[in-house]
C-alpha positions as CSV (number, residue, x, y, z in Angstrom):
1,X,28.5,-31.9,-96.8
2,X,27.5,-35.5,-96.3
3,X,30.5,-36.6,-98.2
4,X,33.2,-34.5,-96.5
5,X,34.8,-31.1,-96.6
6,X,35.6,-29.0,-99.7
7,X,39.2,-27.9,-99.7
8,X,39.5,-26.4,-103.2
9,X,42.6,-24.2,-103.7
10,X,44.1,-24.5,-100.2
11,X,47.7,-25.4,-99.3
12,X,48.4,-29.1,-99.1
13,X,49.4,-28.8,-95.4
14,X,46.1,-27.1,-94.7
15,X,44.1,-29.8,-96.5
16,X,45.9,-32.6,-94.6
17,X,45.0,-31.0,-91.3
18,X,41.3,-32.1,-91.7
19,X,41.9,-35.3,-93.5
20,X,41.2,-37.5,-90.5
21,X,37.9,-35.7,-89.6
22,X,34.8,-37.8,-90.3
23,X,32.3,-36.4,-92.7
24,X,29.6,-34.4,-90.8
25,X,26.7,-36.0,-92.6
26,X,23.4,-34.3,-93.2
27,X,22.5,-33.2,-89.7
28,X,22.7,-29.4,-89.3
29,X,24.0,-29.7,-85.8
30,X,26.9,-32.0,-86.9
31,X,27.6,-29.8,-89.9
32,X,27.9,-26.7,-87.7
33,X,30.1,-28.4,-85.1
34,X,32.4,-30.1,-87.5
35,X,32.8,-27.0,-89.6
36,X,34.0,-25.1,-86.5
37,X,36.4,-27.9,-85.8
38,X,37.7,-28.0,-89.4
39,X,38.1,-24.2,-89.5
40,X,40.1,-24.3,-86.2
41,X,42.4,-27.0,-87.6
42,X,42.8,-25.3,-91.0
43,X,43.6,-21.9,-89.5
44,X,46.2,-23.5,-87.1
45,X,47.8,-25.4,-90.1
46,X,48.0,-22.1,-92.0
47,X,49.8,-20.5,-89.1
48,X,46.8,-18.4,-87.9
49,X,45.3,-20.3,-85.0
50,X,41.9,-19.2,-83.8
51,X,40.0,-20.6,-80.8
52,X,37.2,-22.9,-81.6
53,X,34.0,-21.9,-79.7
54,X,32.1,-24.4,-77.7
55,X,28.6,-24.8,-79.1
56,X,25.7,-26.6,-77.5
57,X,23.3,-28.8,-79.6
58,X,20.3,-27.2,-81.2
59,X,18.2,-30.1,-79.9
60,X,14.6,-30.0,-81.0
61,X,14.8,-26.4,-82.2
62,X,12.6,-25.2,-79.4
63,X,14.9,-22.3,-78.5
64,X,14.4,-18.8,-79.6
65,X,11.4,-16.6,-80.3
66,X,8.5,-18.0,-82.3
67,X,8.1,-16.3,-85.7
68,X,4.3,-16.1,-85.0
69,X,5.2,-14.0,-82.0
70,X,7.6,-11.8,-83.9
71,X,5.1,-11.1,-86.7
72,X,1.9,-11.4,-84.7
73,X,2.6,-8.8,-82.1
74,X,3.1,-5.9,-84.5
75,X,0.0,-6.9,-86.5
76,X,-2.0,-7.0,-83.2
77,X,-0.8,-3.5,-82.4
78,X,-1.7,-2.2,-85.8
79,X,-5.2,-3.8,-85.5
80,X,-5.6,-2.3,-82.0
81,X,-4.5,1.2,-83.2
82,X,-6.9,1.0,-86.2
83,X,-9.8,-0.1,-83.9
84,X,-9.1,2.7,-81.4
85,X,-8.9,5.3,-84.3
86,X,-12.2,4.1,-85.7
87,X,-13.8,4.3,-82.2
88,X,-12.5,7.8,-81.7
89,X,-13.8,9.0,-85.1
90,X,-17.2,7.5,-84.3
91,X,-17.3,9.2,-81.0
92,X,-16.3,12.5,-82.6
93,X,-19.1,12.2,-85.2
94,X,-21.8,11.4,-82.7
95,X,-20.7,14.3,-80.5
96,X,-20.9,16.9,-83.2
97,X,-24.2,18.9,-83.4
98,X,-25.4,19.8,-86.8
99,X,-26.4,23.4,-87.2
100,X,-28.6,24.6,-90.0
101,X,-27.4,27.5,-92.1
102,X,-29.5,30.7,-91.6
């Protein structure tokens, strides 16, 4: 959307409602914010106004949970479970007494 907004197949009064909005550019933060503003204006022009939510900037992208944490923790649990199972089997084998058949 660096060049502007697509208004294909909308009523002329709706398209005019966002004509004075500046193009959002290539920044994902700007694209998100300007899209919300455009949708608010377009819905109001169409006779169905909706409130535009306030959105804070994404900033450096440091928010949220790390994908390494999301995928790493389950893998760690699986490895731990496998290790404990192997230890239990080993202990069971060493605890068994072999008996000779008569």
